C-alpha positions as CSV (number, residue, x, y, z in Angstrom):
1,X,-21.5,11.0,22.3
2,X,-23.3,7.5,24.0
3,X,-25.3,5.4,21.4
4,X,-28.6,5.7,21.5
5,X,-29.2,1.4,22.0
6,X,-32.7,2.5,21.2
7,X,-31.8,3.4,17.4
8,X,-33.3,1.1,14.6
9,X,-29.6,0.3,13.8
10,X,-28.8,-1.6,16.8
11,X,-32.3,-3.2,16.7
12,X,-31.6,-4.4,12.9
13,X,-31.5,-8.6,13.1
14,X,-28.2,-10.2,12.9
15,X,-28.1,-10.9,9.1
16,X,-28.4,-7.0,8.2
17,X,-24.6,-7.4,7.1
18,X,-26.2,-8.4,3.7
19,X,-28.8,-6.1,3.4
20,X,-28.1,-2.6,1.6
21,X,-30.7,-0.7,3.8
22,X,-28.9,-1.5,6.8
23,X,-25.5,-0.5,5.1
24,X,-26.7,2.7,3.8
25,X,-28.3,3.4,7.1
26,X,-24.8,3.2,8.9
27,X,-23.0,4.9,6.1
28,X,-25.4,7.8,6.8
29,X,-24.8,7.7,10.7
30,X,-21.3,7.6,9.8
31,X,-21.1,10.6,7.5
32,X,-23.1,12.7,10.3
33,X,-20.8,12.0,13.0
34,X,-17.8,12.9,10.9
35,X,-19.6,16.0,10.0
36,X,-20.6,16.7,13.3
37,X,-17.0,15.6,15.0
38,X,-15.0,17.9,12.3
39,X,-16.9,21.0,13.0
40,X,-15.9,20.2,17.0
41,X,-12.5,19.0,16.8
42,X,-11.3,18.5,13.7
43,X,-11.7,15.5,11.6
44,X,-10.9,11.9,12.4
45,X,-9.5,10.0,9.9
46,X,-10.2,6.6,11.1
47,X,-14.0,7.5,10.8
48,X,-13.3,8.5,7.3
49,X,-11.8,5.2,6.6
50,X,-14.8,3.1,7.8
51,X,-16.9,5.7,5.8
52,X,-15.0,4.6,2.7
53,X,-15.2,0.9,3.2
54,X,-19.0,0.8,3.6
55,X,-19.4,3.0,0.8
56,X,-16.8,0.0,-1.1
57,X,-18.8,-2.7,0.3
58,X,-22.4,-1.1,-0.7
59,X,-21.2,-0.8,-4.1
60,X,-19.9,-4.0,-4.2
61,X,-23.1,-5.7,-3.8
62,X,-25.1,-7.8,-6.2
63,X,-28.3,-6.4,-6.8
64,X,-28.0,-3.0,-5.8
65,X,-29.3,-0.5,-8.4
66,X,-26.9,0.3,-10.7
67,X,-27.1,3.8,-9.9
68,X,-26.5,3.6,-6.2
69,X,-23.7,1.2,-6.9
70,X,-22.4,4.0,-8.7
71,X,-22.7,6.5,-7.0
72,X,-21.4,4.0,-3.9
73,X,-18.5,3.5,-5.8
74,X,-17.4,7.2,-6.6
75,X,-18.1,8.5,-3.3
76,X,-16.0,5.8,-1.7
77,X,-13.1,6.8,-4.1
78,X,-13.7,10.4,-2.9
79,X,-13.7,9.2,1.0
80,X,-10.4,7.0,-0.2
81,X,-8.8,10.5,-1.1
82,X,-10.2,12.4,2.3
83,X,-8.0,9.6,4.2
84,X,-5.4,9.7,2.4
85,X,-4.9,13.7,3.0
86,X,-5.6,13.1,6.6
87,X,-2.7,10.5,6.8
88,X,0.6,11.9,8.4
89,X,3.0,12.6,6.2
90,X,6.3,9.9,6.1
91,X,9.6,11.3,7.3
92,X,11.1,12.9,4.1
93,X,14.0,10.2,2.7
94,X,13.2,7.6,5.4
95,X,11.5,4.8,3.5
96,X,14.4,5.6,0.5
97,X,17.1,5.4,3.1
98,X,16.2,2.4,4.4
99,X,15.9,0.7,1.0
100,X,19.2,2.3,0.1
101,X,21.0,1.3,3.8
102,X,19.5,-2.4,3.2
103,X,20.6,-2.8,-0.7
104,X,24.6,-1.7,-0.3
105,X,26.8,-4.4,0.1
106,X,28.7,-4.5,3.6
107,X,31.8,-2.7,3.6
108,X,35.3,-4.3,4.5
109,X,38.0,-3.2,7.0
110,X,40.8,-1.7,4.8
């Protein structure tokens, strides 16, 4: 899907990073892409991660209405759970075996 460069999100002034409306618009746009892509080809963990970061950024903006800030914080935590569930499981014992190997003193030949 090619982005529409006439979309208002691309026409925003460069100082838009501090405008809650722009962040909110971006995260809603990302969420709709996530839903659409999940239906077509499965959910994308990178997109879910970007959504989570946008929501976290929104929640931390000073001057944001408390109800919106709390909602963004709660949704950020929920999206973090989505990301965590989508990440591949580490190989069992791999991390522990590396730690144990490094912790053992070198063996000397008898």
